[in-house]
Backbone as XML, in Angstrom:
<?xml version="1.0"?>
<chain id="A" units="angstrom">
  <residue number="1" name="MET">
    <atom name="N" x="88.407" y="80.928" z="114.042"/>
    <atom name="CA" x="88.702" y="80.406" z="112.804"/>
    <atom name="C" x="90.210" y="79.812" z="113.078"/>
  </residue>
  <residue number="2" name="SER">
    <atom name="N" x="90.269" y="78.580" z="112.635"/>
    <atom name="CA" x="91.776" y="77.828" z="112.753"/>
    <atom name="C" x="92.525" y="78.481" z="111.680"/>
  </residue>
  <residue number="3" name="LEU">
    <atom name="N" x="93.767" y="78.173" z="111.902"/>
    <atom name="CA" x="94.975" y="78.747" z="111.165"/>
    <atom name="C" x="94.759" y="77.882" z="109.812"/>
  </residue>
  <residue number="4" name="GLU">
    <atom name="N" x="94.654" y="76.508" z="109.974"/>
    <atom name="CA" x="94.452" y="75.930" z="108.707"/>
    <atom name="C" x="93.198" y="75.930" z="107.953"/>
  </residue>
  <residue number="5" name="LEU">
    <atom name="N" x="92.179" y="76.397" z="108.234"/>
    <atom name="CA" x="90.961" y="77.004" z="107.529"/>
    <atom name="C" x="91.401" y="78.354" z="107.021"/>
  </residue>
  <residue number="6" name="TYR">
    <atom name="N" x="91.866" y="79.083" z="107.519"/>
    <atom name="CA" x="92.403" y="80.449" z="107.169"/>
    <atom name="C" x="93.529" y="80.272" z="105.910"/>
  </residue>
  <residue number="7" name="ALA">
    <atom name="N" x="94.370" y="79.604" z="106.209"/>
    <atom name="CA" x="95.168" y="79.361" z="104.996"/>
    <atom name="C" x="94.684" y="78.612" z="103.883"/>
  </residue>
  <residue number="8" name="ALA">
    <atom name="N" x="93.700" y="77.699" z="104.046"/>
    <atom name="CA" x="93.079" y="77.007" z="102.879"/>
    <atom name="C" x="92.156" y="78.380" z="101.950"/>
  </residue>
  <residue number="9" name="PHE">
    <atom name="N" x="91.379" y="79.253" z="102.657"/>
    <atom name="CA" x="90.897" y="80.257" z="102.463"/>
    <atom name="C" x="92.013" y="81.180" z="101.548"/>
  </residue>
  <residue number="10" name="ILE">
    <atom name="N" x="92.682" y="81.684" z="102.181"/>
    <atom name="CA" x="93.914" y="82.427" z="101.412"/>
    <atom name="C" x="94.342" y="81.634" z="99.900"/>
  </residue>
  <residue number="11" name="ALA">
    <atom name="N" x="94.518" y="80.482" z="100.105"/>
    <atom name="CA" x="95.160" y="79.741" z="98.840"/>
    <atom name="C" x="94.066" y="79.772" z="97.913"/>
  </residue>
  <residue number="12" name="ALA">
    <atom name="N" x="92.704" y="79.215" z="98.542"/>
    <atom name="CA" x="91.559" y="79.392" z="97.343"/>
    <atom name="C" x="91.474" y="80.838" z="96.676"/>
  </residue>
  <residue number="13" name="THR">
    <atom name="N" x="91.559" y="82.071" z="97.601"/>
    <atom name="CA" x="91.388" y="83.255" z="97.165"/>
    <atom name="C" x="92.659" y="83.611" z="96.164"/>
  </residue>
  <residue number="14" name="VAL">
    <atom name="N" x="93.824" y="83.283" z="96.431"/>
    <atom name="CA" x="94.757" y="83.422" z="95.436"/>
    <atom name="C" x="94.886" y="82.503" z="93.997"/>
  </residue>
  <residue number="15" name="ALA">
    <atom name="N" x="94.127" y="81.281" z="94.173"/>
    <atom name="CA" x="93.868" y="80.737" z="93.211"/>
    <atom name="C" x="92.996" y="80.993" z="92.009"/>
  </residue>
  <residue number="16" name="LEU">
    <atom name="N" x="91.917" y="81.921" z="92.579"/>
    <atom name="CA" x="90.764" y="82.434" z="91.990"/>
    <atom name="C" x="91.473" y="83.827" z="91.232"/>
  </residue>
  <residue number="17" name="VAL">
    <atom name="N" x="92.076" y="84.397" z="92.043"/>
    <atom name="CA" x="92.526" y="85.872" z="91.439"/>
    <atom name="C" x="93.638" y="85.834" z="90.429"/>
  </residue>
  <residue number="18" name="LEU">
    <atom name="N" x="94.560" y="84.881" z="90.538"/>
    <atom name="CA" x="95.940" y="84.841" z="89.958"/>
    <atom name="C" x="95.578" y="84.687" z="88.128"/>
  </residue>
  <residue number="19" name="PRO">
    <atom name="N" x="94.710" y="83.867" z="87.861"/>
    <atom name="CA" x="94.760" y="83.333" z="86.395"/>
    <atom name="C" x="94.155" y="84.510" z="85.510"/>
  </residue>
  <residue number="20" name="PRO">
    <atom name="N" x="94.553" y="85.009" z="84.238"/>
    <atom name="CA" x="93.723" y="85.739" z="83.807"/>
    <atom name="C" x="92.540" y="85.292" z="83.062"/>
  </residue>
  <residue number="21" name="GLY">
    <atom name="N" x="91.678" y="86.619" z="82.644"/>
    <atom name="CA" x="90.513" y="86.262" z="82.145"/>
    <atom name="C" x="90.684" y="85.693" z="80.908"/>
  </residue>
  <residue number="22" name="PRO">
    <atom name="N" x="89.410" y="85.096" z="80.086"/>
    <atom name="CA" x="89.668" y="84.717" z="78.868"/>
    <atom name="C" x="89.938" y="85.924" z="77.905"/>
  </residue>
  <residue number="23" name="ASN">
    <atom name="N" x="89.957" y="87.329" z="78.030"/>
    <atom name="CA" x="90.361" y="88.029" z="77.144"/>
    <atom name="C" x="91.898" y="88.204" z="76.954"/>
  </residue>
  <residue number="24" name="ALA">
    <atom name="N" x="92.372" y="87.563" z="78.281"/>
    <atom name="CA" x="93.680" y="88.185" z="78.148"/>
    <atom name="C" x="94.601" y="87.870" z="77.000"/>
  </residue>
  <residue number="25" name="ALA">
    <atom name="N" x="94.429" y="86.595" z="76.668"/>
    <atom name="CA" x="95.393" y="86.129" z="75.402"/>
    <atom name="C" x="95.163" y="87.037" z="74.353"/>
  </residue>
  <residue number="26" name="PRO">
    <atom name="N" x="94.044" y="86.992" z="73.804"/>
    <atom name="CA" x="93.557" y="87.946" z="72.359"/>
    <atom name="C" x="94.349" y="89.239" z="72.479"/>
  </residue>
  <residue number="27" name="ILE">
    <atom name="N" x="94.043" y="90.136" z="73.725"/>
    <atom name="CA" x="94.526" y="91.372" z="73.840"/>
    <atom name="C" x="95.977" y="91.452" z="73.915"/>
  </residue>
  <residue number="28" name="THR">
    <atom name="N" x="96.792" y="90.458" z="74.469"/>
    <atom name="CA" x="97.897" y="90.566" z="74.444"/>
    <atom name="C" x="98.549" y="90.109" z="73.290"/>
  </residue>
  <residue number="29" name="ALA">
    <atom name="N" x="98.034" y="89.166" z="72.589"/>
    <atom name="CA" x="98.529" y="88.975" z="70.881"/>
    <atom name="C" x="98.217" y="90.193" z="70.229"/>
  </residue>
  <residue number="30" name="ASN">
    <atom name="N" x="97.317" y="90.903" z="70.158"/>
    <atom name="CA" x="96.755" y="91.881" z="69.314"/>
    <atom name="C" x="97.888" y="93.185" z="69.505"/>
  </residue>
  <residue number="31" name="SER">
    <atom name="N" x="98.148" y="93.115" z="70.857"/>
    <atom name="CA" x="99.177" y="94.419" z="71.457"/>
    <atom name="C" x="100.470" y="94.208" z="70.839"/>
  </residue>
  <residue number="32" name="ILE">
    <atom name="N" x="100.973" y="92.788" z="70.920"/>
    <atom name="CA" x="102.082" y="92.371" z="70.427"/>
    <atom name="C" x="101.987" y="92.758" z="68.631"/>
  </residue>
  <residue number="33" name="ALA">
    <atom name="N" x="101.042" y="92.193" z="67.983"/>
    <atom name="CA" x="101.108" y="92.173" z="66.684"/>
    <atom name="C" x="100.913" y="93.673" z="66.177"/>
  </residue>
  <residue number="34" name="TYR">
    <atom name="N" x="99.850" y="94.332" z="66.765"/>
    <atom name="CA" x="99.502" y="95.837" z="66.054"/>
    <atom name="C" x="99.685" y="96.885" z="66.773"/>
  </residue>
  <residue number="35" name="GLY">
    <atom name="N" x="100.271" y="96.821" z="67.867"/>
    <atom name="CA" x="100.775" y="98.060" z="68.932"/>
    <atom name="C" x="99.477" y="98.571" z="70.087"/>
  </residue>
  <residue number="36" name="ARG">
    <atom name="N" x="99.880" y="99.633" z="70.504"/>
    <atom name="CA" x="99.269" y="99.964" z="71.577"/>
    <atom name="C" x="97.978" y="100.451" z="71.310"/>
  </residue>
  <residue number="37" name="ARG">
    <atom name="N" x="97.858" y="100.965" z="69.792"/>
    <atom name="CA" x="96.401" y="101.669" z="69.753"/>
    <atom name="C" x="95.355" y="100.335" z="69.419"/>
  </residue>
  <residue number="38" name="PHE">
    <atom name="N" x="95.659" y="99.417" z="68.898"/>
    <atom name="CA" x="95.003" y="98.406" z="68.770"/>
    <atom name="C" x="94.413" y="97.773" z="69.945"/>
  </residue>
  <residue number="39" name="ARG">
    <atom name="N" x="95.614" y="97.830" z="70.868"/>
    <atom name="CA" x="95.391" y="97.409" z="72.361"/>
    <atom name="C" x="94.335" y="97.993" z="72.952"/>
  </residue>
  <residue number="40" name="SER">
    <atom name="N" x="94.346" y="99.161" z="72.801"/>
    <atom name="CA" x="93.000" y="100.243" z="73.546"/>
    <atom name="C" x="91.741" y="99.785" z="72.795"/>
  </residue>
  <residue number="41" name="GLN">
    <atom name="N" x="91.619" y="99.457" z="71.536"/>
    <atom name="CA" x="90.420" y="99.143" z="70.926"/>
    <atom name="C" x="90.298" y="97.738" z="71.554"/>
  </residue>
  <residue number="42" name="SER">
    <atom name="N" x="90.911" y="96.876" z="71.735"/>
    <atom name="CA" x="90.809" y="95.515" z="72.300"/>
    <atom name="C" x="90.281" y="95.587" z="73.496"/>
  </residue>
  <residue number="43" name="LEU">
    <atom name="N" x="90.790" y="96.444" z="74.286"/>
    <atom name="CA" x="90.368" y="96.444" z="75.848"/>
    <atom name="C" x="88.914" y="97.220" z="75.996"/>
  </residue>
  <residue number="44" name="GLU">
    <atom name="N" x="88.505" y="98.062" z="75.075"/>
    <atom name="CA" x="87.305" y="98.406" z="74.960"/>
    <atom name="C" x="86.179" y="97.744" z="74.694"/>
  </residue>
  <residue number="45" name="GLN">
    <atom name="N" x="86.416" y="97.059" z="73.629"/>
    <atom name="CA" x="85.729" y="95.857" z="73.169"/>
    <atom name="C" x="85.422" y="94.759" z="74.317"/>
  </residue>
  <residue number="46" name="ALA">
    <atom name="N" x="86.389" y="94.423" z="74.697"/>
    <atom name="CA" x="86.465" y="93.305" z="75.817"/>
    <atom name="C" x="85.238" y="93.964" z="77.086"/>
  </residue>
  <residue number="47" name="ARG">
    <atom name="N" x="85.595" y="94.949" z="77.340"/>
    <atom name="CA" x="85.104" y="95.833" z="78.354"/>
    <atom name="C" x="83.449" y="95.751" z="77.878"/>
  </residue>
  <residue number="48" name="GLN">
    <atom name="N" x="83.224" y="96.342" z="76.626"/>
    <atom name="CA" x="81.624" y="96.407" z="76.201"/>
    <atom name="C" x="81.127" y="94.841" z="76.189"/>
  </residue>
  <residue number="49" name="ARG">
    <atom name="N" x="81.901" y="93.690" z="75.810"/>
    <atom name="CA" x="81.405" y="92.661" z="75.868"/>
    <atom name="C" x="80.809" y="92.041" z="77.072"/>
  </residue>
  <residue number="50" name="SER">
    <atom name="N" x="81.945" y="92.419" z="78.146"/>
    <atom name="CA" x="81.284" y="91.967" z="79.627"/>
    <atom name="C" x="80.407" y="92.607" z="80.243"/>
  </residue>
  <residue number="51" name="SER">
    <atom name="N" x="80.315" y="94.140" z="79.780"/>
    <atom name="CA" x="79.145" y="94.742" z="80.448"/>
    <atom name="C" x="77.781" y="94.103" z="79.860"/>
  </residue>
  <residue number="52" name="LYS">
    <atom name="N" x="77.971" y="93.750" z="78.804"/>
    <atom name="CA" x="76.417" y="93.272" z="78.017"/>
    <atom name="C" x="76.244" y="91.875" z="78.785"/>
  </residue>
  <residue number="53" name="LEU">
    <atom name="N" x="77.000" y="91.111" z="79.168"/>
    <atom name="CA" x="76.716" y="89.994" z="80.160"/>
    <atom name="C" x="76.080" y="90.244" z="81.553"/>
  </residue>
  <residue number="54" name="CYS">
    <atom name="N" x="76.577" y="91.396" z="82.093"/>
    <atom name="CA" x="75.929" y="91.926" z="83.307"/>
    <atom name="C" x="74.588" y="92.244" z="83.419"/>
  </residue>
</chain>
């Protein structure tokens, strides 16, 4: 494997891993607005929704 191809692979991997998922914005907003307890509920609801998709 050439160095250029390996660098492109690493760059693509980082580009796919770094952005937050679609649930990150609502969970963060709810955490700031309503506190830690509501964040836990939001995380659990997001986990349940994503498990239904699988």
